[in-house]
N, C-alpha and C positions, 0 to 999 in steps of 0.2 A: 818410377813414381806411378801413381794412379789417381785419376779424377773420379769423384763419386757424386752422383746426382740423385737426390731423393725426389719422390713424387707420391701422390696419393693422399696427402693430408687434406683436411677440410673440417667442416662442421658436422658433427654427428650427435644424435641424442643419446642420453644415458641408456645403457643396455644395448645399444646398437653395435655395429661392426664396421671396421675399416681395414683396408689392406694397403700398407706402405710398401714402396719398392725403392731399391737402391741400385742404380745402374752404374757399373764400373767401366772405365775406359780400357781395361785390359782384362785378360783372363784372371779369374779369381781362384782357379783350380789349386794353385800352389800357395795362396795367401794363408798365412798361419791361422788367422782368425778374423772374422768379420762380425759386426754387431750393430745394435741400435742403442743409442743413448738418448736421454731427453733432459731438457732444462726448462723448468717452469719459472715464471717471474718470482724473484726473491729467493730462489732455491739454487743449490749447486747442481751441476750436471751429474746425472746418475746413470749407471748402467741399467739397461732394460733387459737385453738379451744378447747373447753372443753365440757364435757357432764356429767351431774349428774346421780346418780342412778335412779332418777325419769324421766330422759330423757330430761331434759332441756339443751339446747345448748347455747353456747356463742362463737362468732367469732370476730377475729380482723377485724377492718374496711377494712383493705387491702385485705382480702380474702373473705369477704361476697359476696355471690352469685357465688363464684367460687369453694370453698372448702366445703365439707360436712363431718362431723364427725358422726360416728355411733358406736353402741355397740352391740356385739353379746355375750350375757351372756352365752349361751349354749357352746360356743367355747372359752370362756374366752379371747376374742379378741376385740380390738378397732381398727377401721379403719379410715383412712383419705383419702377421694376421692378428688383428686386435678384435677380440670379442668381448661382449658384456662390458663395454667401456664405462668408466665412471668419470665424474667431473674432475677428480684428482688426476686423471690421465692427461688433462690438458697441459700441453707443453710443446716446445719445438723439438722435434725428433730428428736426430742426426745419425747418419750412417758413418761407421768407422771401419777402417781396414788396418790391421796390424800385420805389417810385412816382416817384422823383426828388425832389430837394430842393424844387422849386417845386410839386410835386403832393402833398406829404405825407411824404416821407422813406421810411424803412424800417420794416417791420412784421414781427413774428415770431409764430409759433404757440407753443403751450405745450410741444410736443415729444411724441414717442412713442418708447417704449423698444424697441430691437431687440437681442435677445440671441442670439448664435450659439454654440451649445454642443451637444456630444453627450451 
């Protein structure tokens, strides 16, 4: 299993930037995929960005060109760089680790709040 702890959330003005971090309790080198999801009040949880062990990335259309996901295997950490943020980006952002069914399944962090407001 793996424990995930998010940090870096907070209040940011529209157009500003924020960097989220997800620290894992074990090596993430061999984890199939890691990613960031978000859930806003009254909305379902949605995928924001994912990154595979091979470095392939995927982004939600709403954040393409604005957010960047990266992985630092040496520090067992995944980051989400958020640029040009919008009020609709306001949500709880959760870190996810997909180990695969035979390796332990899916794990989630507790989430970190991001609020975009002037």
